[in-house]
C-alpha positions in Angstrom: 0.0 0.0 0.0 1.3 3.4 -0.9 2.1 6.1 1.7 1.6 9.8 1.1 2.4 13.0 2.9 -0.3 15.6 2.2 0.3 19.2 3.2 -3.0 21.0 3.7 -3.9 24.7 3.8 -7.1 26.1 5.0 -8.9 28.8 2.9 -8.9 31.9 5.1 -11.7 33.5 3.1 -14.0 30.7 4.2 -13.3 30.8 8.0 -16.1 32.5 9.9 -15.2 35.6 12.0 -17.5 34.5 14.8 -15.6 32.3 17.2 -18.5 29.9 17.8 -19.1 29.4 14.1 -15.3 28.9 13.6 -15.2 26.4 16.4 -18.2 24.4 14.9 -16.3 24.3 11.6 -13.1 23.1 13.2 -15.1 20.5 15.2 -16.6 19.1 12.0 -13.1 19.0 10.3 -11.6 17.1 13.3 -14.5 14.6 13.2 -13.7 13.9 9.6 -10.0 13.5 10.5 -10.9 11.0 13.3 -13.1 9.1 10.8 -10.1 8.8 8.5 -8.0 7.5 11.4 -10.7 4.9 12.3 -10.8 3.7 8.7 -7.1 3.2 8.7 -6.3 5.6 5.9 -5.0 8.5 8.0 -2.0 7.4 10.0 -1.0 10.8 11.4 -2.5 14.3 11.3 -1.3 17.6 12.6 -1.8 21.3 12.4 1.0 23.9 12.6 0.4 26.0 15.7 -0.6 29.6 14.9 -1.2 28.8 11.2 -4.1 27.6 9.1 -2.3 24.6 7.7 -0.7 21.3 8.6 -0.1 17.7 7.4 -1.6 14.3 6.9 0.3 11.0 6.6 -2.0 8.6 4.8 -1.8 5.1 3.4 -4.0 3.7 0.6 -4.6 3.5 -3.1 -4.6 6.6 -5.2 -8.4 6.4 -5.2 -8.7 6.2 -1.4 -6.3 9.1 -0.9 -8.1 11.2 -3.5 -11.5 10.5 -1.9 -10.1 11.3 1.6 -8.6 14.6 0.4 -11.7 15.6 -1.7 -13.9 15.6 1.4 -12.1 18.8 2.6 -12.8 20.8 -0.6 -13.4 23.8 -0.7 -12.3 24.5 2.8 -8.8 23.1 2.4 -6.4 22.5 -0.4 -3.9 19.7 -0.3 -0.6 18.9 -2.0 0.1 15.2 -2.0 3.6 13.7 -2.1 4.2 9.9 -2.5 6.9 8.8 0.0 9.2 5.8 0.0 10.1 3.8 3.1 13.7 3.1 4.2 13.5 -0.3 2.6 12.1 1.1 -0.6 14.8 3.7 -0.7 17.4 1.0 0.0 16.1 -1.0 -3.0 16.5 2.2 -5.2 20.1 2.6 -4.0 20.8 -1.1 -4.8 19.4 -0.7 -8.3 21.6 2.4 -8.9 24.6 0.6 -7.6 24.1 -2.2 -10.1 
């Protein structure tokens, strides 16, 4: 199964000014994150303190990762990066070394 690092950024134009409305929106987003963790797709999630962005480490097929990311649109955008494990990187180095 492929592993991805997704960097997310919230759309500041869509964040309510009212703190109660903002809190309700964040609560909904965190519920979606927890659901992804329960499904086993989201392995780690974090937000950068004092910023409206963060990261997700996820495992799955391209379709699963795409569906997970799409549920946050239009409130967040994500940049996805496929990542290799140490053993995968080791195999790459072995192939280069001939």
